[in-house]
N, C-alpha and C positions, 0 to 999 in steps of 0.2 A: 504494500500500500504506500509506504514511504517512497519507494522508487517511482511509482506511478505519479505521485504528487510532485516529486522533483522533476520528472520528465515533462509534466504538464506546465509547471512553472517556468521551466527553461524554454519550452515552445512559446508560451505567451510572451516571455521577455524578448525573444528574438523576433517575433512577429510585430511587436509594438515599439521596438527601439528605433527602427528606421535607419540604423547605422550599418555600414560595411556590407559584407556579402549577404547578410541575412536581413536585408531591408524588408519592409512590409510588402505584402503581395502587390504585384503590379496591376491587379485586376479588382474591379468593383462589380457588384450585382447591378443589373439593369432589368427592369420589369419586362421590357419588350425584347431586348437583345440577349438576355440571360446574363452575359458579362460583357464588359468592355474595359479598356485600359483606364487606369486611375488618372483623372485630370490633374495637371500640375504636379506630377510625381517625378522624383529623381530615382534612378536606379544605378546599379553597378554590375559590371560583368567581368569575369576573370576566366581566361582561357590559357592555361599554362602560365607562361611568363607575361602574356599580354593581358592588360586590364584597362577598362575605360568606363567612364560614366555616361549615362544617357538620361534624357528627360522627355516628358510628355507635355504637350501644350495644354491650354485650358479646355480644349475639346477632348483631350485624352488620346492624342496621336503624336507621332514623332514630327518634329518640325516647329516652325513658328506658329503663334496663335493665328487663327483664321479670322477674317473679317467678312461680314456679309456684304460689305461695300467692296465692289471690285475696283481694282486699279485701272484707270483709263489707259487703253492701248495695250493692256497685258491680258491676253486670253488666259482663262483659268482651266486647268486640268485637274480633275479629282480622280485619284486612283484608289479603288476599293480592292481589298485583298485580305489575306490571312497573314501568317507569320513571315512569309516571303516578302511581303510588302512592309510589315511593321519592322522587321529586321532587328529584333532585340539583341541578336548575337553579333551584330555588325555595327561598326562605328557609323555615326550619322553621315559623314561625308562619303562613305562607301555604299550607302543604300542605292538601289537602282533609281529610286525616286529623286534622290539628290543628284545623281549623275544626269538624269533628264533635265532637272532644274538648271544645273551648271552648263549643260549643252545648249540650252535655249533660255538665255537670261531674261528675255521679255515674257516668258511663259511663267505663270504662277502655278506651282504644283502643290496640291493638297494631298498629303499621304493619309489615307483613311484605312490603314491596315491594322488588324487586331489578330493576334495569334489564335488559332483554332476556330476562327469564324468560318462558316460555310457560306455558300451562295445564298442561303436563306437569311442569315443574319445580315449579310451585305445588302440584300434586297430591302430588308426591313429598315436598316440604317438609312439607305437612300430615300425610301419613302417617308420616313418620319423626321429625318434630320438633314441628310446630305443635300437634297434638292434645294434647301433654303439658301445654300451658298452659291447657287446659280452657276455651276461650272459650264464653260463652253464645250468642254469635252469630258467624257466619262470613260475611264478605262477599268474594266473588271479583270483583275488578275486571278485566274482560276488554276489551282493546283489539282492534280489527280484525285486527291483525297476529299476535296471540297464537296462534291456531289454526294459522296457516301456519307459524309458528316451531316449534310443537310437532311438526307433521308433518315438517318438514325435519330436525329433530334426531333424531327416531326413538328416543327413550330410553324410551318406553313403548309397549306394544302392547295393543290390545283383543283378548282371546281369544274364541273361539267361544262359551264359556260365559258371557260377559259380564264376566269378571274382567279386571283390568288387570295386565299383567306388565311389570316393569322390565327393560329391555335394558341390560346392563352397558356402561359407557362405556369405550372402548379408547383 
């Protein structure tokens, strides 16, 4: 019993200190999307001898904070995706979204990637939040596992009339 109490106390300490390798979870609950990245959160990664810090903007994604007001003369590209797009294991400057941004300086790139999101969650994000940012272009990055994950979660259903219905998360 003492060992279990010690283990629980240690777990709670590391989850709540927010320091070092054992910072708080990068995820928060979302009633529609099930989970999303924690807004305004800082994290830390270590791969062997390499280590780096990363952060999420106020919307809970990698990159600068987004504004609903568009920059005149700068087309806006929103990229929806999973862990390949979020890139938590990669330095910010090495993300493919950052490489696109650097290759086209007049293009505003919004990285809307969250690890383990399937196409269902990406669709719901787009419908409920993403479209408010009025991107000129939308890129959906699909990995082979995304459709399987969407099917397994079952949070959307294709109706007979072709419409998509959201199934409440319980």
